[in-house]
MARDRENKOL-364136 format. One line per 8 residues: number of its first residue (from 0); their letters; for each residue x, y, z of C-alpha. Coordinates in pm, 1 decimal. Layout:
// MARDRENKOL-364136
NUM) a) X Y Z  ...
// end
This chain:
// MARDRENKOL-364136
0) mekkteri) 14235.2 21256.8 7806.1  13965.3 21315.9 8071.2  13961.5 21632.5 8242.8  14007.9 21623.3 8620.4  13734.2 21811.0 8791.7  13762.0 21687.1 9153.5  14020.7 21810.7 9411.8  14117.7 21612.4 9742.6
8) kfwltdke) 14286.9 21748.2 10033.1  14421.5 21535.6 10299.8  14703.2 21574.7 10575.8  15047.9 21424.1 10564.2  15344.4 21434.8 10774.9  15675.7 21590.8 10635.3  15834.9 21232.1 10635.3  15508.8 21097.2 10415.3
16) lkqidrka) 15524.2 21393.5 10195.8  15900.2 21349.9 10110.8  15851.7 20986.7 10057.1  15574.8 21060.4 9802.5  15799.3 21332.8 9627.2  16104.9 21097.3 9617.4  15903.0 20799.1 9474.9  15732.4 21030.2 9225.8
24) kklgmnrs) 16035.7 21176.7 9113.1  16211.8 20829.6 9070.5  15925.3 20750.7 8812.5  15934.5 21087.6 8629.7  15584.9 21181.2 8791.7  15489.7 21482.8 9007.8  15255.0 21396.5 9307.9  14927.2 21408.0 9182.0
32) eyirylia) 15044.7 21157.4 8889.0  15204.1 20937.7 9153.1  14910.9 20929.2 9373.7  14659.8 20831.3 9081.0  14912.4 20562.4 8973.2  14908.5 20401.6 9309.0  14518.9 20419.1 9330.7  14499.0 20263.3 8961.1
40) nsklvhtp) 14764.9 19992.6 9050.5  14661.0 19887.3 9361.7  14481.9 19568.0 9463.7  14293.8 19501.7 9775.9  14392.2 19249.4 10023.5  14182.9 19152.1 10312.7  14342.2 19183.1 10672.4  14433.6 18818.0 10795.6
48) eidyesyy) 14221.0 18697.2 11096.4  14481.9 18718.5 11399.5  14438.2 18724.7 11770.2  14595.3 19061.5 11826.6  14438.3 19069.8 12170.2  14627.2 18774.3 12287.3  14963.7 18909.9 12145.8  14894.2 19228.0 12304.8
56) nrlkfisd) 14820.0 19068.4 12638.9  15145.5 18848.7 12626.2  15351.2 19148.2 12530.6  15208.7 19376.8 12799.1  15252.2 19110.0 13076.3  15627.8 19084.6 12979.0  15678.8 19451.9 12943.0  15507.0 19506.1 13281.8
64) kinnhlif) 15754.9 19243.5 13443.8  16066.4 19413.1 13254.8  15938.2 19761.3 13375.4  15907.7 19612.5 13757.6  16290.6 19490.9 13705.0  16403.2 19825.5 13593.1  16217.1 20003.3 13856.3  16397.7 19770.9 14119.3
72) lnqtgtld) 16719.0 19821.1 13936.8  16657.6 20189.7 13983.8  16584.2 20164.8 14350.6  16844.9 19905.7 14449.6  17126.0 19912.0 14188.5  17087.8 19536.3 14140.2  16930.2 19361.8 13850.2  16850.5 18963.7 13829.0
80) epqfhtlc) 17029.1 18947.1 13483.0  16923.7 18578.3 13410.1  16551.3 18655.2 13462.7  16552.7 18995.2 13295.5  16744.4 18821.8 12981.7  16475.1 18561.3 12990.7  16217.8 18830.5 12963.4  16388.9 19006.9 12695.1
88) eeavetak) 16409.8 18673.6 12499.7  16016.2 18594.5 12561.8  15943.2 18958.9 12416.9  16160.6 18902.7 12126.3  16020.7 18561.5 12070.6  15643.5 18675.3 12107.4  15709.5 18941.3 11841.0  15876.2 18700.1 11596.0
96) qlsnelte) 15574.1 18467.3 11656.6  15326.3 18737.0 11565.2  15543.1 18854.1 11276.7  15566.3 18525.7 11122.6  15170.5 18445.9 11155.2  15108.6 18770.1 11015.1  15326.3 18727.6 10727.8  15208.5 18364.7 10653.4
104) kldieiek) 14846.6 18493.7 10675.5  14900.3 18811.0 10467.8  15096.9 18598.3 10197.6  14786.6 18378.9 10173.0  14558.6 18671.9 10136.2  14784.6 18833.3 9850.6  14771.2 18493.8 9674.1  14407.8 18495.6 9671.9
112) srevna) 14395.7 18850.4 9561.5  14606.3 18755.4 9282.9  14376.2 18491.6 9195.1  14067.1 18705.5 9200.6  14234.6 18977.9 8986.2  14376.3 18726.9 8736.9
// end
């Protein structure tokens, strides 16, 4: 067995540490063993090319409009419900489009990674 001579220190949130401890325990490992297991069994996948700025701009535009509706509601007590509902649907649809594009392209990158590592 190779002697371990190097130590790495890094910061985690309480949630991250609990997650590592829970998963390590499930596999019958301590933290160090589990982290080394993750490193040894990981495969690199390239980040897909996506126009995040376009999605960001679309979502920012929609959220600004939603915010204006809420300010108006707070000031007057009235809300244009059909228009507000449409904006919320646009936000959800844009988020779904981003999720679908990311999932599709990530699946392609994962498959490429499997072919390279096979």
